[in-house]
N, C-alpha and C positions, 0 to 999 in steps of 0.2 A: 504494499499500499504506500509506503514511503517513497518507493521508486517512482510510482505513478505521480505522486505529488511533486517530486522534484522535476520529473519529465515535463509536466504541464504547468510548472511554476510561471513561465511567461504568460500563459493564458489566464492564470489566476491573478496575476499582478495587474494586468491591464485594467484600466478604469472602465466601468460599465458605460460611461457616457462617451467614451472614445470612439472616433470614427474608424480606428484601426483594429477594433475588437475582433472582427471576423477574419481579417487578414493575419493577425497574430495567431489566432487559433489554427488556421489552415497551414500556415508556415510551421508552427510548432508540431502539428499532427504529422505532416509529411517529411519535414526536414529536421525535426527536433532530435532525432537519433544521432545526427552528426553534431559535433560540438559547435561548429560554425553556425549551423542553422539554429541551434538553441540560443547561441549568443545574439544572433541577429534578431530573433524573435523577442528576446528579453530587452534588447536595446529599443526596439520599436514600442514595446509595452511600456517602458518607463519614460519615453520621450513625450514631451508636451505637444499638444495639438496645435 
């Protein structure tokens, strides 16, 4: 369960009001297994709109 939480951390961190919410989830879902994809998803999630 902890592994799934860490894997989807960028999707959980993104603000619910953000326009990038869906794109972060899709990027995290398909490329989150690569370290680069996970980092990019996290960067998009914490970036201000």
